[in-house]
Each structure stands twice: as structure tokens, then as C-alpha cells.
PALOLO-289318 format. One record per residue (C-alpha): residue number from 1; residue in one letter; chain; x, y, z negated. Coordinates in nm, 2 decimals, m for minus. Layout:
+-----+-----+-------+--------+--------+--------+
:   n : res : chain :      u :      v :      w :
+-----+-----+-------+--------+--------+--------+
: NUM :   A :     A :      X :      Y :      Z :
...
+-----+-----+-------+--------+--------+--------+
***
This chain:
+-----+-----+-------+--------+--------+--------+
:   n : res : chain :      u :      v :      w :
+-----+-----+-------+--------+--------+--------+
:   1 :   M :     A :  m8.52 :   0.71 :  m0.64 :
:   2 :   L :     A :  m8.56 :   0.34 :  m0.55 :
:   3 :   A :     A :  m8.18 :   0.33 :  m0.51 :
:   4 :   T :     A :  m8.08 :   0.46 :  m0.87 :
:   5 :   G :     A :  m8.34 :   0.23 :  m0.98 :
:   6 :   T :     A :  m8.25 :  m0.06 :  m0.85 :
:   7 :   R :     A :  m7.86 :   0.04 :  m0.90 :
:   8 :   G :     A :  m7.98 :   0.09 :  m1.31 :
:   9 :   L :     A :  m8.19 :  m0.26 :  m1.33 :
:  10 :   V :     A :  m7.84 :  m0.47 :  m1.17 :
:  11 :   F :     A :  m7.63 :  m0.32 :  m1.41 :
:  12 :   A :     A :  m7.89 :  m0.38 :  m1.75 :
:  13 :   R :     A :  m7.68 :  m0.67 :  m1.85 :
:  14 :   P :     A :  m7.33 :  m0.74 :  m2.09 :
:  15 :   G :     A :  m7.10 :  m0.43 :  m2.09 :
:  16 :   F :     A :  m7.25 :  m0.27 :  m1.81 :
:  17 :   H :     A :  m7.54 :  m0.03 :  m1.97 :
:  18 :   P :     A :  m7.43 :   0.26 :  m2.04 :
:  19 :   A :     A :  m7.36 :   0.23 :  m1.65 :
:  20 :   A :     A :  m7.77 :   0.12 :  m1.60 :
:  21 :   E :     A :  m7.87 :   0.43 :  m1.87 :
:  22 :   E :     A :  m7.67 :   0.65 :  m1.64 :
:  23 :   E :     A :  m7.84 :   0.55 :  m1.30 :
:  24 :   L :     A :  m8.22 :   0.46 :  m1.55 :
:  25 :   N :     A :  m8.13 :   0.87 :  m1.64 :
:  26 :   A :     A :  m8.11 :   1.00 :  m1.30 :
:  27 :   D :     A :  m8.39 :   0.81 :  m1.17 :
:  28 :   V :     A :  m8.64 :   0.89 :  m1.48 :
:  29 :   G :     A :  m8.53 :   1.24 :  m1.35 :
:  30 :   D :     A :  m8.55 :   1.17 :  m0.98 :
:  31 :   A :     A :  m8.95 :   1.08 :  m1.02 :
:  32 :   K :     A :  m9.01 :   1.40 :  m1.30 :
:  33 :   A :     A :  m8.83 :   1.63 :  m0.98 :
:  34 :   L :     A :  m9.04 :   1.43 :  m0.74 :
:  35 :   A :     A :  m9.38 :   1.48 :  m0.95 :
:  36 :   G :     A :  m9.29 :   1.84 :  m0.94 :
:  37 :   R :     A :  m9.29 :   1.90 :  m0.61 :
:  38 :   L :     A :  m9.57 :   1.73 :  m0.42 :
:  39 :   D :     A :  m9.73 :   2.06 :  m0.30 :
:  40 :   E :     A :  m9.40 :   2.04 :  m0.09 :
:  41 :   L :     A :  m9.46 :   1.78 :   0.13 :
:  42 :   S :     A :  m9.58 :   1.72 :   0.41 :
:  43 :   D :     A :  m9.88 :   1.49 :   0.55 :
:  44 :   A :     A :  m9.66 :   1.28 :   0.68 :
:  45 :   E :     A :  m9.45 :   1.27 :   0.35 :
:  46 :   R :     A :  m9.76 :   1.18 :   0.11 :
:  47 :   A :     A :  m9.86 :   0.89 :   0.27 :
:  48 :   A :     A :  m9.52 :   0.71 :   0.25 :
:  49 :   L :     A :  m9.52 :   0.79 :  m0.10 :
:  50 :   T :     A :  m9.87 :   0.64 :  m0.14 :
:  51 :   L :     A :  m9.91 :   0.29 :  m0.29 :
:  52 :   R :     A : m10.10 :   0.01 :  m0.06 :
:  53 :   L :     A : m10.27 :  m0.23 :  m0.26 :
:  54 :   H :     A : m10.53 :  m0.47 :  m0.18 :
:  55 :   G :     A : m10.84 :  m0.52 :  m0.27 :
:  56 :   K :     A : m11.05 :  m0.40 :  m0.46 :
:  57 :   A :     A : m10.84 :  m0.08 :  m0.53 :
:  58 :   G :     A : m10.73 :   0.03 :  m0.23 :
:  59 :   D :     A : m10.48 :   0.29 :  m0.16 :
:  60 :   L :     A : m10.33 :   0.56 :  m0.45 :
:  61 :   G :     A : m10.25 :   0.86 :  m0.35 :
:  62 :   P :     A :  m9.89 :   1.00 :  m0.38 :
:  63 :   E :     A : m10.03 :   1.14 :  m0.76 :
:  64 :   K :     A : m10.04 :   0.83 :  m0.88 :
:  65 :   T :     A :  m9.84 :   0.66 :  m0.68 :
:  66 :   V :     A :  m9.51 :   0.89 :  m0.89 :
:  67 :   E :     A :  m9.70 :   0.80 :  m1.22 :
:  68 :   I :     A :  m9.69 :   0.42 :  m1.19 :
:  69 :   L :     A :  m9.29 :   0.52 :  m1.05 :
:  70 :   Q :     A :  m9.24 :   0.71 :  m1.31 :
:  71 :   A :     A :  m9.37 :   0.43 :  m1.54 :
:  72 :   A :     A :  m9.14 :   0.13 :  m1.44 :
:  73 :   G :     A :  m8.75 :   0.40 :  m1.49 :
:  74 :   L :     A :  m8.92 :   0.49 :  m1.77 :
:  75 :   F :     A :  m8.98 :   0.14 :  m1.93 :
:  76 :   A :     A :  m8.65 :  m0.02 :  m1.68 :
:  77 :   R :     A :  m8.48 :   0.25 :  m1.93 :
:  78 :   G :     A :  m8.62 :   0.16 :  m2.25 :
:  79 :   W :     A :  m8.56 :  m0.18 :  m2.18 :
:  80 :   N :     A :  m8.22 :  m0.11 :  m2.12 :
:  81 :   R :     A :  m8.15 :   0.09 :  m2.47 :
:  82 :   L :     A :  m8.30 :  m0.23 :  m2.66 :
:  83 :   S :     A :  m7.97 :  m0.38 :  m2.57 :
:  84 :   L :     A :  m7.80 :   0.00 :  m2.67 :
:  85 :   E :     A :  m7.95 :  m0.05 :  m2.97 :
:  86 :   R :     A :  m8.08 :   0.30 :  m2.92 :
:  87 :   K :     A :  m8.44 :   0.22 :  m3.09 :
:  88 :   E :     A :  m8.58 :   0.58 :  m3.09 :
:  89 :   P :     A :  m8.50 :   0.65 :  m2.76 :
:  90 :   V :     A :  m8.67 :   0.35 :  m2.69 :
:  91 :   V :     A :  m9.02 :   0.39 :  m2.83 :
:  92 :   D :     A :  m9.02 :   0.77 :  m2.66 :
:  93 :   D :     A :  m8.93 :   0.63 :  m2.31 :
:  94 :   F :     A :  m9.25 :   0.37 :  m2.37 :
:  95 :   D :     A :  m9.49 :   0.64 :  m2.48 :
:  96 :   G :     A :  m9.38 :   0.84 :  m2.17 :
:  97 :   A :     A :  m9.44 :   0.51 :  m1.90 :
:  98 :   L :     A :  m9.80 :   0.40 :  m2.13 :
:  99 :   A :     A :  m9.86 :   0.80 :  m2.12 :
: 100 :   A :     A :  m9.79 :   0.83 :  m1.71 :
: 101 :   L :     A : m10.00 :   0.48 :  m1.65 :
: 102 :   V :     A : m10.30 :   0.66 :  m1.83 :
: 103 :   R :     A : m10.27 :   0.97 :  m1.64 :
: 104 :   A :     A : m10.21 :   0.71 :  m1.30 :
: 105 :   G :     A : m10.55 :   0.56 :  m1.38 :
: 106 :   I :     A : m10.43 :   0.19 :  m1.58 :
: 107 :   E :     A : m10.56 :   0.15 :  m1.91 :
: 108 :   N :     A : m10.65 :  m0.21 :  m2.00 :
: 109 :   E :     A : m10.57 :  m0.45 :  m2.28 :
: 110 :   A :     A : m10.17 :  m0.46 :  m2.24 :
: 111 :   T :     A : m10.17 :  m0.09 :  m2.21 :
: 112 :   A :     A : m10.36 :  m0.08 :  m2.53 :
: 113 :   W :     A : m10.11 :  m0.34 :  m2.68 :
: 114 :   A :     A :  m9.84 :  m0.17 :  m2.61 :
: 115 :   S :     A :  m9.97 :   0.16 :  m2.72 :
: 116 :   V :     A : m10.08 :   0.03 :  m3.10 :
: 117 :   V :     A :  m9.70 :  m0.12 :  m3.09 :
: 118 :   A :     A :  m9.57 :   0.25 :  m3.03 :
: 119 :   A :     A :  m9.76 :   0.37 :  m3.22 :
: 120 :   L :     A :  m9.67 :   0.22 :  m3.52 :
: 121 :   E :     A :  m9.35 :   0.25 :  m3.50 :
: 122 :   H :     A :  m9.38 :   0.67 :  m3.50 :
: 123 :   G :     A :  m9.57 :   0.54 :  m3.80 :
: 124 :   E :     A :  m9.92 :   0.68 :  m3.65 :
: 125 :   I :     A : m10.12 :   0.45 :  m3.84 :
: 126 :   E :     A : m10.47 :   0.67 :  m3.72 :
: 127 :   R :     A : m10.36 :   0.64 :  m3.36 :
: 128 :   A :     A : m10.30 :   0.27 :  m3.39 :
: 129 :   G :     A : m10.61 :   0.19 :  m3.52 :
: 130 :   E :     A : m10.80 :   0.43 :  m3.23 :
: 131 :   H :     A : m10.59 :   0.19 :  m2.97 :
: 132 :   L :     A : m10.75 :  m0.15 :  m3.16 :
: 133 :   G :     A : m11.07 :  m0.01 :  m3.15 :
: 134 :   R :     A : m11.03 :   0.04 :  m2.81 :
: 135 :   L :     A : m10.96 :  m0.37 :  m2.82 :
: 136 :   A :     A : m11.19 :  m0.47 :  m3.03 :
: 137 :   K :     A : m11.43 :  m0.32 :  m2.76 :
: 138 :   S :     A : m11.27 :  m0.50 :  m2.49 :
: 139 :   P :     A : m11.54 :  m0.77 :  m2.31 :
: 140 :   N :     A : m11.24 :  m0.95 :  m2.21 :
: 141 :   L :     A : m11.15 :  m1.06 :  m2.58 :
: 142 :   D :     A : m11.34 :  m1.27 :  m2.66 :
: 143 :   A :     A : m11.40 :  m1.43 :  m2.99 :
: 144 :   E :     A : m11.13 :  m1.71 :  m2.97 :
: 145 :   S :     A : m10.87 :  m1.46 :  m2.73 :
: 146 :   W :     A : m10.54 :  m1.46 :  m2.93 :
: 147 :   P :     A : m10.50 :  m1.14 :  m2.93 :
: 148 :   R :     A : m10.79 :  m1.08 :  m3.19 :
: 149 :   R :     A : m10.78 :  m1.30 :  m3.39 :
: 150 :   A :     A : m10.35 :  m1.25 :  m3.43 :
: 151 :   T :     A : m10.51 :  m0.90 :  m3.54 :
: 152 :   S :     A : m10.82 :  m1.04 :  m3.79 :
: 153 :   A :     A : m10.52 :  m1.23 :  m3.95 :
: 154 :   A :     A : m10.28 :  m0.94 :  m3.97 :
: 155 :   C :     A : m10.58 :  m0.71 :  m4.15 :
: 156 :   S :     A : m10.69 :  m0.97 :  m4.37 :
: 157 :   D :     A : m10.32 :  m1.05 :  m4.49 :
: 158 :   R :     A : m10.33 :  m0.65 :  m4.59 :
: 159 :   S :     A : m10.61 :  m0.70 :  m4.81 :
+-----+-----+-------+--------+--------+--------+
***
């Protein structure tokens, strides 16, 4: 899985985007297949698949690690598809990556902003509003932070 993802990123440059697409498709498929067979892994394999983090987070179990691997693969494939001008699959990949991050327990201001953009791309104004509501309640964004100012300016322009 690491090899196909790495090759996909290496190929994600002018003239090689179709090759990158092939490798990144394989990487995403491998991550999904791995998620489907976690119960079959030995204790040693599960331990090897655990992402080790420093600080408060501690170790992530194999389930969360696989979700993060899926998110990384989907973000990489979406990024490559931007160069191939495939807008709808890009948004689908980014949506899938955001969902995988949420399943891994990673929800913060960055994922909320990305969710706003993805919802707007799908024309889902109410869902975008829900994510903006979460951002508005964030203790990490004060009245002087640029995201809140940008959102306020954008909303006041529509009135």
C-alpha cells in the first residue's frame, strides 16, 4: 500500500497524471481492502499497523490508522484529479477523505472548513451552514481570526 501511494505521488506531475491515477486508485483500493479484513490480522500485524503518536494522543489503534491511510490516499487522488480537471471525482474523493478523518476521530477547524467547501460544491447549503455553525462555536477561533472575518464578510455581502 505504501509503495502504490508513493508511486502515485511521484507520478502526480505534468505528463504523468494518468499513471498517478492508476497508482492512487490501487492505493485507495488497498486501504479499503485492508479495512475490510482487520479482524483477520494477527496481534503482531495489528501492532505493526498502529500509528504511534507522541504527546497526548498516544497510539492510534489499527482501525483509526487504516482510516487515516484511506484519507491520505483519497486526498492524494483528489489532488491528482485536480490536474486532470475531473471536478466531480475530486469533490467525492475529498468528501470520502473527510469522512475517513471523522471516523478516525479527527475533527477540527481545518476539517470543518474543508467540509464547508465540499458541501457548497455539492450545492448542500444547509450542510455547509451546519459546518459553519460548528466553526462559529470553536474556542480556537476568536473574533480577530481570519476565518471568522472572512465568513462574516461573505455572509454580509449576500444580505
